[in-house]
C-alpha positions as CSV (number, residue, x, y, z in Angstrom):
1,X,35.2,162.0,-87.1
2,X,34.7,162.3,-83.4
3,X,32.6,164.2,-80.9
4,X,32.4,167.8,-82.0
5,X,34.7,167.8,-84.9
6,X,38.2,168.3,-86.3
7,X,41.0,169.9,-84.4
8,X,41.9,173.6,-84.8
9,X,38.3,174.7,-85.2
10,X,35.6,176.8,-83.5
11,X,32.6,175.2,-81.9
12,X,29.7,177.6,-82.2
13,X,26.0,177.3,-81.4
14,X,23.4,177.5,-84.1
15,X,20.1,177.1,-82.3
16,X,20.6,174.1,-80.0
17,X,23.2,172.6,-82.2
18,X,27.0,172.6,-81.8
19,X,28.6,173.5,-85.1
20,X,32.3,173.5,-85.9
21,X,33.9,176.2,-87.9
22,X,37.6,175.8,-88.9
23,X,39.7,178.9,-88.2
24,X,43.3,177.8,-88.3
25,X,45.4,175.2,-89.9
26,X,47.9,172.5,-88.9
27,X,49.3,172.7,-92.4
28,X,50.9,176.1,-91.8
29,X,51.7,175.6,-88.1
30,X,54.6,173.3,-87.4
31,X,54.1,171.8,-84.0
32,X,55.6,169.0,-82.0
33,X,53.3,166.7,-79.9
34,X,53.9,164.2,-77.2
35,X,51.4,162.0,-75.4
36,X,51.4,159.5,-72.5
37,X,48.0,158.3,-71.2
38,X,45.8,161.2,-70.2
39,X,48.6,163.7,-70.6
40,X,49.6,165.3,-73.9
41,X,51.5,168.4,-75.0
42,X,51.5,170.5,-78.1
43,X,54.8,172.6,-78.5
44,X,56.1,174.9,-81.1
45,X,59.4,173.9,-82.7
46,X,61.4,175.7,-79.9
47,X,59.8,173.4,-77.3
48,X,57.7,176.3,-76.0
49,X,54.0,176.8,-75.5
50,X,52.9,180.1,-76.9
51,X,49.5,181.8,-76.2
52,X,49.8,183.9,-79.4
53,X,48.9,182.8,-82.9
54,X,46.7,179.8,-83.0
55,X,46.5,179.5,-79.2
56,X,46.4,175.7,-79.3
57,X,49.7,175.0,-77.6
58,X,49.9,173.8,-74.1
59,X,50.1,170.9,-71.6
60,X,46.8,169.1,-71.3
61,X,45.8,166.6,-68.6
62,X,42.4,164.9,-68.6
63,X,41.0,167.3,-71.2
64,X,42.1,170.5,-69.4
65,X,45.0,172.7,-70.3
66,X,47.2,172.9,-67.2
67,X,49.9,175.0,-68.8
68,X,49.0,177.5,-71.5
69,X,52.3,179.4,-71.8
70,X,56.0,178.5,-71.4
71,X,58.7,180.6,-73.0
72,X,62.5,180.1,-72.7
73,X,64.6,183.2,-73.2
74,X,68.3,184.1,-72.7
75,X,68.9,187.6,-71.4
76,X,65.3,188.6,-72.3
77,X,65.7,187.5,-76.0
78,X,64.2,184.4,-77.5
79,X,66.7,181.8,-78.6
80,X,67.5,180.9,-82.2
81,X,66.3,177.5,-83.4
82,X,68.9,175.1,-84.8
83,X,66.6,172.1,-85.1
84,X,63.9,170.1,-83.3
85,X,62.4,166.6,-83.8
86,X,60.5,164.0,-81.9
87,X,62.4,160.8,-81.4
88,X,61.5,157.9,-83.7
89,X,59.7,156.2,-80.8
90,X,57.6,159.3,-80.1
91,X,58.8,159.4,-76.5
92,X,61.2,162.4,-76.5
93,X,61.2,165.9,-78.1
94,X,64.8,167.1,-78.7
95,X,65.5,170.8,-79.5
96,X,68.8,172.5,-80.3
97,X,68.9,176.3,-79.6
98,X,71.6,179.0,-79.6
99,X,71.8,182.6,-78.7
100,X,71.5,185.6,-81.1
101,X,74.2,188.3,-80.8
102,X,73.4,190.0,-77.5
103,X,74.4,193.1,-75.6
104,X,74.1,192.0,-72.0
105,X,72.6,194.2,-69.2
106,X,76.0,193.9,-67.4
107,X,77.7,195.6,-70.3
108,X,79.2,192.4,-71.7
109,X,78.5,190.9,-75.1
110,X,77.5,187.4,-76.1
111,X,78.5,186.8,-79.8
112,X,76.1,184.8,-81.9
113,X,76.4,181.0,-81.4
114,X,78.4,181.2,-78.2
115,X,75.9,179.2,-76.1
116,X,74.2,176.0,-77.0
117,X,71.1,174.8,-75.2
118,X,69.9,171.3,-75.7
119,X,66.3,170.7,-74.5
120,X,64.8,167.3,-74.2
121,X,61.2,166.8,-73.1
122,X,59.2,163.7,-72.3
123,X,55.9,162.9,-70.6
124,X,55.2,160.3,-68.0
125,X,51.8,159.7,-66.3
126,X,50.9,163.3,-65.1
127,X,54.2,165.1,-65.5
128,X,56.2,166.8,-68.3
129,X,59.9,166.5,-67.7
130,X,62.4,168.8,-69.3
131,X,66.2,168.7,-69.1
132,X,68.3,171.6,-70.4
133,X,72.0,171.3,-71.0
134,X,73.5,174.7,-71.4
135,X,77.1,174.8,-72.7
136,X,79.5,177.7,-73.4
137,X,81.3,177.2,-76.7
138,X,82.7,180.7,-76.7
139,X,86.3,181.6,-76.0
140,X,85.4,183.9,-73.1
141,X,83.5,183.3,-69.8
142,X,79.8,183.9,-70.2
143,X,77.5,185.3,-67.5
144,X,73.8,185.6,-68.4
145,X,70.2,184.9,-67.2
146,X,68.0,182.2,-68.5
147,X,64.4,183.3,-68.2
148,X,61.4,180.9,-68.1
149,X,58.0,182.6,-68.4
150,X,54.8,180.6,-67.8
151,X,51.0,180.8,-67.3
152,X,48.2,178.3,-66.5
153,X,44.7,179.1,-67.7
154,X,43.0,175.7,-66.9
155,X,40.9,176.0,-70.1
156,X,38.6,173.1,-71.0
157,X,39.5,171.3,-74.1
158,X,36.2,172.2,-75.7
159,X,36.8,175.8,-74.8
160,X,40.2,175.6,-76.6
161,X,38.4,174.3,-79.6
162,X,36.0,177.2,-79.7
163,X,33.1,176.5,-77.4
164,X,31.8,179.6,-75.7
165,X,31.2,178.6,-72.1
166,X,28.6,180.3,-70.0
167,X,30.3,180.2,-66.6
168,X,33.7,179.6,-65.1
169,X,35.1,178.3,-61.8
170,X,37.5,180.0,-59.4
171,X,41.2,180.6,-59.8
172,X,42.9,180.1,-56.5
173,X,46.0,182.2,-55.4
174,X,49.3,180.8,-56.8
175,X,51.7,179.4,-54.3
176,X,55.4,180.5,-54.8
177,X,58.2,178.7,-53.1
178,X,62.0,178.7,-53.5
179,X,62.1,176.2,-56.4
180,X,58.4,175.8,-57.4
181,X,55.2,177.5,-58.3
182,X,51.8,175.9,-58.0
183,X,48.6,177.2,-59.8
184,X,45.2,176.0,-58.8
185,X,41.7,176.2,-60.2
186,X,38.4,175.0,-58.6
187,X,36.1,174.0,-61.4
188,X,32.3,174.1,-61.5
189,X,32.5,170.3,-61.1
190,X,34.0,170.8,-57.7
191,X,37.4,169.4,-58.7
192,X,40.5,171.3,-57.8
193,X,43.0,171.1,-60.6
194,X,46.6,172.0,-60.0
195,X,49.8,172.7,-62.0
196,X,53.2,172.7,-60.3
197,X,56.4,173.8,-61.9
198,X,59.6,172.9,-60.1
199,X,63.3,173.2,-60.7
200,X,66.4,171.3,-59.7
201,X,68.3,174.6,-59.4
202,X,67.2,177.4,-57.1
203,X,66.2,180.4,-59.3
204,X,67.9,183.7,-58.7
205,X,64.3,185.1,-58.9
206,X,60.9,183.5,-58.9
207,X,57.4,184.9,-59.2
208,X,54.0,183.5,-60.2
209,X,54.9,184.1,-63.9
210,X,58.6,183.5,-64.2
211,X,61.8,181.9,-63.0
212,X,65.2,183.5,-63.6
213,X,68.4,181.4,-63.4
214,X,71.8,183.1,-63.2
215,X,74.5,181.1,-65.1
216,X,78.2,181.8,-65.1
217,X,79.9,179.5,-67.5
218,X,83.6,179.2,-68.3
219,X,84.6,178.2,-71.9
220,X,83.7,174.6,-72.5
221,X,81.6,174.2,-69.3
222,X,78.1,172.8,-69.3
223,X,75.3,173.3,-66.7
224,X,72.2,171.1,-66.4
225,X,68.8,172.3,-65.4
226,X,65.7,170.0,-64.9
227,X,62.2,171.5,-65.0
228,X,59.1,169.4,-64.0
229,X,55.5,170.4,-64.7
230,X,53.1,168.1,-62.8
231,X,49.3,168.1,-63.2
232,X,46.7,166.9,-60.9
233,X,42.9,166.7,-61.1
234,X,41.9,165.7,-57.6
235,X,43.8,162.4,-57.8
236,X,46.9,163.4,-55.7
237,X,49.1,161.2,-57.9
238,X,52.8,160.7,-56.8
239,X,55.4,162.4,-59.0
240,X,58.4,160.4,-60.1
241,X,61.9,161.9,-60.1
242,X,63.4,162.7,-63.5
243,X,65.7,159.6,-63.2
244,X,62.8,157.3,-62.3
245,X,60.6,158.7,-65.1
246,X,63.4,158.3,-67.6
247,X,63.8,154.7,-66.8
248,X,60.0,154.1,-67.0
249,X,60.0,156.0,-70.4
250,X,62.7,153.8,-71.9
251,X,60.9,150.6,-70.8
252,X,57.5,151.4,-72.4
253,X,56.4,148.3,-74.3
254,X,53.3,147.1,-76.1
255,X,52.2,143.8,-77.5
256,X,52.1,145.6,-80.8
257,X,55.9,145.2,-80.8
258,X,55.9,141.5,-80.3
259,X,55.6,140.6,-84.0
260,X,58.4,141.8,-86.2
261,X,57.7,142.8,-89.8
262,X,60.4,143.7,-92.3
263,X,60.1,144.1,-96.1
264,X,62.5,144.7,-99.0
265,X,61.1,148.2,-99.4
266,X,62.8,150.6,-96.9
267,X,60.2,153.3,-97.5
268,X,57.5,150.9,-96.5
269,X,59.5,149.9,-93.4
270,X,59.7,153.5,-92.4
271,X,56.0,153.9,-92.7
272,X,55.4,150.7,-90.8
273,X,57.8,151.6,-88.0
274,X,56.4,155.0,-87.6
275,X,52.9,153.5,-87.5
276,X,54.0,151.1,-84.8
277,X,55.5,153.9,-82.8
278,X,52.3,156.0,-83.2
279,X,50.2,153.1,-82.0
280,X,52.5,152.6,-79.0
281,X,51.9,156.3,-78.2
282,X,48.2,156.1,-78.3
283,X,47.7,152.8,-76.5
284,X,47.0,153.5,-72.9
285,X,46.7,151.0,-70.1
286,X,43.2,151.2,-68.5
287,X,41.7,149.2,-65.7
288,X,40.4,146.8,-68.3
289,X,43.6,146.5,-70.3
290,X,45.2,148.4,-73.3
291,X,43.0,150.8,-75.2
292,X,44.1,153.0,-78.2
293,X,43.1,156.6,-77.4
294,X,41.8,158.1,-80.7
295,X,44.5,160.6,-81.4
296,X,46.6,163.6,-80.7
297,X,46.1,166.4,-79.9
298,X,42.3,166.6,-79.5
299,X,41.1,163.1,-79.2
300,X,43.4,161.8,-76.4
301,X,40.6,159.7,-74.8
302,X,38.7,156.5,-75.5
303,X,36.4,156.6,-78.5
304,X,34.3,153.5,-79.2
305,X,34.3,153.4,-83.0
306,X,38.0,154.4,-83.2
307,X,39.1,151.8,-80.6
308,X,37.2,149.0,-82.3
309,X,38.5,149.8,-85.8
310,X,42.1,150.2,-84.5
311,X,41.9,146.9,-82.7
312,X,40.6,145.3,-85.8
313,X,43.4,146.7,-87.9
314,X,45.9,145.2,-85.5
315,X,44.1,142.0,-84.6
316,X,46.3,139.6,-86.6
317,X,49.5,140.7,-84.7
318,X,48.1,141.9,-81.4
319,X,44.9,140.3,-80.2
320,X,45.5,141.6,-76.6
321,X,44.6,145.0,-77.9
322,X,41.2,143.8,-79.1
323,X,40.6,142.1,-75.7
324,X,41.4,145.4,-73.8
325,X,39.0,147.3,-76.1
326,X,36.2,144.8,-75.7
327,X,36.5,144.7,-71.9
328,X,36.6,148.5,-71.7
329,X,33.5,148.9,-73.9
330,X,31.7,146.1,-72.1
331,X,32.3,147.9,-68.8
332,X,31.0,151.3,-70.2
333,X,28.1,149.9,-72.2
334,X,24.9,151.8,-71.6
335,X,22.4,150.2,-69.2
336,X,19.7,152.9,-69.1
337,X,17.8,155.2,-71.4
338,X,19.2,158.7,-71.3
339,X,18.3,161.0,-74.2
340,X,20.9,163.7,-73.1
341,X,23.7,161.1,-73.7
342,X,22.0,159.5,-76.7
343,X,22.1,156.4,-74.6
344,X,19.9,153.3,-74.7
345,X,20.4,149.9,-72.9
346,X,23.0,147.9,-74.8
347,X,24.5,150.8,-76.8
348,X,28.3,151.0,-77.0
349,X,30.2,154.1,-76.1
350,X,31.0,156.9,-78.6
351,X,33.4,158.8,-76.4
352,X,34.2,159.6,-72.8
353,X,35.7,162.9,-71.5
354,X,37.0,164.1,-68.1
355,X,36.9,167.8,-68.7
356,X,35.0,170.3,-66.5
357,X,32.4,171.1,-69.2
358,X,31.8,167.4,-69.7
359,X,31.4,166.7,-66.0
360,X,28.9,169.4,-65.4
361,X,26.9,168.4,-68.6
362,X,27.4,171.7,-70.5
363,X,28.6,169.5,-73.3
364,X,27.2,165.9,-73.4
365,X,30.5,164.1,-74.0
366,X,31.3,163.0,-70.4
367,X,30.0,159.7,-71.5
368,X,28.3,159.9,-74.8
369,X,26.7,157.2,-77.0
370,X,26.0,159.0,-80.3
371,X,27.5,156.3,-82.5
372,X,25.0,153.9,-84.1
373,X,27.8,151.8,-85.6
374,X,29.8,151.2,-82.4
375,X,27.4,148.6,-81.2
376,X,27.5,146.3,-84.2
377,X,31.3,146.9,-84.5
378,X,31.7,145.8,-80.9
379,X,29.9,142.5,-81.9
380,X,32.0,142.2,-85.0
381,X,35.3,142.6,-83.2
382,X,34.2,140.1,-80.5
383,X,33.5,137.5,-83.2
384,X,36.8,138.4,-85.0
385,X,38.7,138.1,-81.7
386,X,37.2,134.6,-81.1
387,X,38.1,133.5,-84.6
388,X,41.7,134.8,-84.1
389,X,42.3,133.4,-80.6
390,X,39.6,130.7,-79.8
391,X,39.5,132.4,-76.4
392,X,36.1,131.1,-75.4
393,X,36.6,131.8,-71.7
394,X,36.9,135.5,-72.3
395,X,33.8,135.5,-74.6
396,X,31.9,133.9,-71.7
397,X,32.7,136.9,-69.5
398,X,31.3,139.4,-72.0
399,X,28.4,137.3,-73.3
400,X,25.8,139.3,-71.3
401,X,27.1,142.4,-73.0
402,X,26.9,140.7,-76.4
403,X,23.3,139.8,-75.7
404,X,22.5,143.3,-74.6
405,X,24.1,144.7,-77.8
406,X,22.0,142.4,-79.9
407,X,18.9,143.5,-78.1
408,X,19.8,147.1,-78.8
409,X,20.0,146.4,-82.5
410,X,16.5,144.9,-82.5
411,X,14.8,147.2,-80.0
412,X,16.4,150.6,-80.5
413,X,18.5,150.4,-83.6
414,X,15.7,149.5,-85.9
415,X,13.5,152.5,-85.1
416,X,10.6,151.8,-87.5
417,X,10.7,148.0,-87.7
418,X,11.7,147.8,-91.4
419,X,14.7,145.5,-90.7
420,X,17.3,148.2,-91.1
421,X,19.2,150.1,-88.3
422,X,18.7,153.8,-88.4
423,X,20.1,156.7,-86.3
424,X,18.6,160.0,-85.2
425,X,19.9,162.0,-82.3
426,X,17.9,162.6,-79.2
427,X,20.3,164.9,-77.5
428,X,19.9,168.6,-78.6
429,X,23.7,169.0,-78.3
430,X,24.6,165.6,-79.8
431,X,25.8,164.5,-83.2
432,X,23.3,164.8,-86.1
433,X,25.0,162.0,-88.0
434,X,26.1,158.9,-86.1
435,X,28.0,156.9,-88.6
436,X,31.7,157.3,-89.1
437,X,31.1,160.2,-91.4
438,X,29.5,162.4,-88.7
439,X,29.9,166.0,-90.1
440,X,26.7,167.8,-90.7
441,X,26.8,167.7,-94.5
442,X,28.0,164.1,-94.9
443,X,24.8,162.4,-95.9
444,X,22.9,163.9,-98.8
445,X,21.0,163.2,-102.0
446,X,22.2,163.2,-105.6
447,X,21.1,166.8,-106.0
448,X,23.1,167.9,-102.9
449,X,20.2,168.3,-100.6
450,X,20.8,167.0,-97.1
451,X,19.1,163.8,-96.0
452,X,16.8,164.0,-93.0
453,X,17.0,161.6,-90.1
454,X,16.3,158.9,-89.1
455,X,18.9,157.7,-91.6
456,X,20.1,154.2,-92.5
457,X,23.6,154.4,-93.9
458,X,24.7,151.4,-96.0
459,X,27.8,150.4,-93.9
460,X,25.7,150.2,-90.7
461,X,23.6,147.4,-92.3
462,X,26.8,145.7,-93.4
463,X,28.2,145.8,-89.8
464,X,25.0,144.4,-88.4
465,X,25.0,141.5,-91.0
466,X,28.7,140.7,-90.2
467,X,28.1,140.9,-86.5
468,X,25.2,138.4,-86.5
469,X,27.1,136.0,-88.7
470,X,30.2,136.2,-86.5
471,X,28.4,136.0,-83.2
472,X,26.4,133.0,-84.4
473,X,29.7,131.1,-84.2
474,X,30.4,132.3,-80.7
475,X,26.9,131.3,-79.6
476,X,27.3,127.9,-81.1
477,X,30.6,127.4,-79.3
478,X,29.1,128.5,-76.0
479,X,26.3,125.9,-76.4
480,X,23.4,128.1,-77.6
481,X,22.5,126.4,-80.9
482,X,19.0,128.1,-81.2
483,X,20.5,131.5,-80.7
484,X,23.1,130.7,-83.4
485,X,20.5,129.5,-85.8
486,X,18.3,132.6,-85.2
487,X,21.2,135.0,-85.8
488,X,22.1,133.3,-89.1
489,X,18.5,133.5,-90.3
490,X,18.2,137.1,-89.3
491,X,21.5,137.9,-91.1
492,X,20.4,136.2,-94.3
493,X,17.1,138.0,-94.3
494,X,18.9,141.3,-93.8
495,X,21.2,140.5,-96.7
496,X,18.3,139.9,-99.0
497,X,16.5,143.1,-98.0
498,X,19.7,145.1,-98.3
499,X,20.2,144.1,-102.0
500,X,16.8,145.5,-103.0
501,X,16.8,148.6,-100.9
502,X,20.4,149.8,-101.3
503,X,21.8,148.7,-104.7
504,X,21.9,151.1,-107.5
505,X,22.7,149.7,-111.0
506,X,23.2,153.3,-112.2
507,X,26.0,153.9,-109.6
508,X,27.4,150.4,-109.8
509,X,27.5,150.6,-106.0
510,X,25.3,150.4,-102.9
511,X,23.9,153.8,-102.2
512,X,25.1,156.0,-99.4
513,X,21.9,155.7,-97.3
514,X,18.2,155.7,-97.0
515,X,16.5,158.8,-95.6
516,X,13.6,159.1,-93.2
517,X,11.1,158.3,-96.1
518,X,13.2,155.3,-97.3
519,X,14.3,157.2,-100.4
520,X,17.7,156.3,-101.6
521,X,20.5,158.8,-101.1
522,X,21.8,157.9,-104.6
523,X,25.3,159.0,-104.0
524,X,28.5,157.1,-104.7
525,X,30.7,156.9,-101.6
526,X,33.5,155.0,-99.9
527,X,30.9,153.8,-97.4
528,X,29.9,151.1,-100.0
529,X,33.5,149.7,-99.7
530,X,32.8,148.6,-96.1
531,X,30.2,146.2,-97.6
532,X,33.1,144.2,-99.0
533,X,34.8,142.9,-95.9
534,X,31.5,142.4,-94.0
535,X,30.3,139.9,-96.6
536,X,26.9,141.5,-97.2
537,X,27.8,142.3,-100.8
538,X,26.8,139.5,-103.3
539,X,29.6,137.9,-105.3
540,X,28.6,139.4,-108.6
541,X,28.5,142.9,-107.0
542,X,31.8,142.6,-105.3
543,X,33.8,142.9,-108.5
544,X,31.7,145.9,-109.7
545,X,32.4,147.7,-106.5
546,X,36.1,147.0,-106.7
547,X,36.3,148.2,-110.2
548,X,34.3,151.4,-109.4
549,X,36.8,152.4,-106.7
550,X,39.7,152.1,-109.2
551,X,38.4,154.8,-111.5
552,X,39.9,158.3,-111.4
553,X,36.8,160.0,-110.0
554,X,37.3,157.9,-106.9
555,X,41.0,157.2,-106.7
556,X,43.1,160.4,-106.2
557,X,46.4,158.6,-106.8
558,X,47.1,158.5,-103.1
559,X,43.9,156.8,-102.1
560,X,40.1,156.4,-102.4
561,X,38.1,159.6,-101.8
562,X,35.2,159.6,-99.5
563,X,33.0,160.6,-102.5
564,X,34.1,160.8,-106.1
565,X,34.7,164.0,-108.0
566,X,31.4,163.4,-110.0
567,X,29.2,164.0,-107.0
568,X,27.3,167.3,-106.3
569,X,28.9,168.0,-102.9
570,X,32.4,166.9,-104.0
571,X,35.1,169.1,-102.5
572,X,38.6,167.7,-102.0
573,X,39.0,170.0,-99.0
574,X,35.8,168.9,-97.3
575,X,36.1,166.7,-94.1
576,X,33.9,163.9,-95.5
577,X,33.0,164.9,-99.0
578,X,36.1,164.3,-101.2
579,X,39.0,163.8,-98.8
580,X,41.0,160.7,-98.3
581,X,41.0,158.8,-95.0
582,X,43.7,156.2,-94.5
583,X,41.6,154.0,-92.2
584,X,38.6,154.1,-94.6
585,X,41.0,152.9,-97.4
586,X,42.3,150.1,-95.1
587,X,38.8,148.8,-94.5
588,X,38.0,148.8,-98.2
589,X,41.2,147.0,-98.9
590,X,40.3,144.5,-96.1
591,X,37.4,143.4,-98.3
592,X,40.0,141.9,-100.7
593,X,41.6,139.6,-98.1
594,X,40.0,136.4,-99.1
595,X,39.5,137.4,-102.7
596,X,41.6,136.3,-105.6
597,X,41.3,139.9,-107.0
598,X,43.9,141.9,-105.1
599,X,44.4,144.8,-107.6
600,X,42.4,147.2,-105.5
601,X,44.3,146.3,-102.3
602,X,47.6,146.7,-104.0
603,X,46.7,150.1,-105.5
604,X,45.6,151.3,-102.0
605,X,48.8,150.1,-100.5
606,X,50.9,151.8,-103.2
607,X,48.9,155.0,-103.0
608,X,49.2,155.3,-99.2
609,X,52.9,154.2,-99.3
610,X,53.6,157.0,-101.8
611,X,51.7,159.5,-99.6
612,X,53.7,158.5,-96.6
613,X,57.0,159.2,-98.4
614,X,56.0,162.9,-98.8
615,X,54.7,163.3,-95.2
616,X,56.6,164.3,-92.1
617,X,58.0,161.3,-90.3
618,X,56.3,159.0,-92.8
619,X,53.2,159.5,-90.7
620,X,49.7,159.2,-92.3
621,X,47.4,161.8,-90.6
622,X,43.7,161.4,-89.8
623,X,43.0,162.5,-93.4
624,X,44.3,164.5,-96.3
625,X,42.8,166.4,-99.2
626,X,41.5,164.5,-102.2
627,X,43.1,166.6,-104.9
628,X,44.3,164.6,-107.9
629,X,47.9,163.5,-107.6
630,X,50.4,165.9,-109.2
631,X,53.8,164.9,-110.5
632,X,56.5,165.4,-107.8
633,X,54.0,166.6,-105.2
634,X,52.7,164.8,-102.1
635,X,49.1,164.9,-100.8
636,X,47.7,168.3,-99.8
637,X,47.3,168.4,-96.0
638,X,43.8,168.8,-94.7
639,X,44.0,172.0,-92.6
640,X,42.5,170.7,-89.3
641,X,43.4,167.0,-89.4
642,X,44.9,165.4,-86.3
643,X,48.5,164.5,-87.3
644,X,48.6,161.4,-85.1
645,X,45.5,159.3,-85.2
646,X,45.3,155.7,-83.9
647,X,43.2,154.2,-86.8
648,X,45.4,156.0,-89.3
649,X,48.4,154.4,-87.7
650,X,46.8,151.0,-87.8
651,X,46.1,151.3,-91.6
652,X,49.4,149.8,-92.7
653,X,48.9,146.5,-90.9
654,X,45.4,146.0,-92.3
655,X,46.3,146.9,-95.9
656,X,49.3,144.5,-95.7
657,X,47.1,141.8,-94.3
658,X,44.6,142.3,-97.2
659,X,47.3,142.0,-99.9
660,X,48.8,138.8,-98.2
661,X,45.3,137.4,-97.8
662,X,46.3,136.6,-94.2
663,X,43.6,135.1,-91.9
664,X,44.2,133.3,-88.6
665,X,41.8,130.7,-87.0
666,X,43.0,130.1,-83.5
667,X,40.7,127.1,-83.0
668,X,42.3,125.3,-85.9
669,X,45.9,126.5,-85.1
670,X,46.1,127.6,-88.7
671,X,47.4,130.6,-90.5
672,X,45.8,131.0,-94.0
673,X,47.1,133.0,-96.9
674,X,44.3,133.5,-99.5
675,X,45.7,134.3,-102.9
676,X,48.8,136.1,-101.4
677,X,49.9,139.1,-103.5
678,X,52.5,141.8,-103.2
679,X,52.7,144.9,-105.3
680,X,55.8,145.4,-107.4
681,X,57.1,147.9,-104.9
682,X,57.5,145.1,-102.3
683,X,59.4,142.0,-103.4
684,X,59.7,140.3,-100.0
685,X,58.1,140.4,-96.5
686,X,59.4,138.7,-93.4
687,X,57.1,138.2,-90.4
688,X,58.7,136.9,-87.2
689,X,57.2,135.6,-84.0
690,X,53.6,135.4,-85.2
691,X,51.8,133.7,-82.3
692,X,48.7,131.5,-82.6
693,X,47.7,129.8,-79.4
694,X,50.8,128.2,-77.9
695,X,52.7,128.1,-81.2
696,X,54.7,130.7,-83.1
697,X,56.1,130.9,-86.5
698,X,58.6,133.0,-88.7
699,X,57.6,133.4,-92.3
700,X,59.0,134.7,-95.5
701,X,56.7,135.8,-98.4
702,X,58.5,136.5,-101.7
703,X,57.2,137.8,-105.0
704,X,58.3,135.7,-108.0
705,X,56.9,136.5,-111.5
706,X,53.7,137.9,-110.1
707,X,53.1,135.0,-107.7
708,X,54.0,135.0,-104.0
709,X,55.6,132.0,-102.3
710,X,55.3,131.4,-98.5
711,X,58.3,129.8,-96.7
712,X,58.3,128.7,-93.1
713,X,61.6,129.9,-91.5
714,X,60.9,128.7,-88.0
715,X,57.9,126.9,-86.3
716,X,57.2,126.1,-82.7
717,X,54.1,124.2,-81.6
718,X,51.3,122.5,-83.5
719,X,50.8,125.3,-86.0
720,X,49.8,124.8,-89.7
721,X,50.3,127.2,-92.6
722,X,47.8,126.9,-95.4
723,X,48.2,128.7,-98.7
724,X,45.2,129.0,-101.1
725,X,46.0,130.0,-104.7
């Protein structure tokens, strides 16, 4: 997916290229993750950070690991785990621990299970808060020491993921006080980064690597200890008290919560509610409004493509998210030609990073533009937002950015003047492939040989077509009829060229791509499914594409694979060559929204729903392996997938929208349902507080003998519901 690659991997250099080599697995390492804005933490199940094993635990702030080790012990022994879980809203990690049988240094004994420690942890802004409640359940008084060991390595996030850095900054002497320890590091970018651990109780002993707390507990007595770990990266942010931060934590809200959705299927509700909580976790308030950071743990930062697709998935229930994404990407749009950043005037951001290595340019991702599809997707989302909201005033404010993006397509996107948009990196350390499948082996020919850039992938042309059609309506509304007419003509011409250049009757699909010599990469792929929702596919080919995705070579039982099992490079464990990506499936299903043929959308919904039942917390990860479904078995985890990914969390809303055929036109104050359908697994859906303009509505959709009825339960304002069957 993003920048340099999947999580839990090594980044090594081959020539001038950054290459990712997986070395460890999330599938066999149970971790607990929390995130708030630019701060995230990866714990083990005890609630500790350990530097042993995978070495990926820690507290990270602005792409730097501020705390690399944190270990809680009782009388020098590690505690026994009773259980741990992240609260349903993703805000709090709760851990129950107890003591093993201990012979204490003072000659006493502490029988197994005498002491219970309840740890709760949460993040707010730049601080990790932990409260420990220690209770003696024994029949005798208990006197012992709690030991907290810690370390801060200030490792860059790219370094954690395997990049071999050439130079390092300076570690400053730790400052040890009565109740706190502060670590400091001056990076090569000149920024002094600090980590401060503080305690509400004064330790019996404190050094730059540990705090010791002497506890004397009578039977039935409980003692409370609060530890705060605050991070700073030159911003000198104020730190809230535990009580203040807890209040702020419990009042976190997002517009994503404003629309209530409940169905007759409790498993589906669990998936939906988990997805909503995951989105709430990733959505961060920026200076330009809400933005969904791409994922936890390694993509906790704005990504262009991810933000655009996540906003599209949630557009029908939360248009404010799309507005925040559009404003942020307009603000960060490239304005100059910079080969190191793969930047050209008008191009939309791929990702931005705040880490030391990014700031000094050792890796190019401080502000990087190596996504050829982010720019047309920006235009597509702008048009979709306008259709959803009729917010012409906002579109006026970003119209210069829209024009600049259109100019990028014509001047820089179409590299050889053939009418298609191609990509080819200019940065020696940048991404070779700049579509959504950006791993190094993701674009190839039927014989398995890799395609050479510049490359025109099929979905990129589809995005450009949809962008021009959509923006033509915006141009017309703003009073630019000639611009609107020109865009429609260009889109129609592209659609005609596309049919001849990309269709393969043999595959029954549009081919994956055209290589530098305009030869077809005659490979069946899920990329062709993106041609459905964009409208570039002709009517007679839409049905062929839908049917092709339903065959067993493509459909694993849990979802559509990125490539079918019949292709040369098929590997169900490969990142882009045989795996199943939830967001990819959602976009394919989205192509069924206005179609009377909903079988594919319903199969995708059922497959992903079944997958969610087997997965921890009902959470769909970034991707999973594409092995065929086996009876009684869930999907096989992909070893380095991010467990919490924004566009995976948004999947459920787009797939449900596709099945219901839901489309909203704000300018008409109408909600349309095109051929609404529900799979047998869901008999009824209720949607409450769906807002369109100044109106709102509560709806019930019920499945009856294969058909779906739409009932208005409540309506406020001048709002019309239209059902097309």
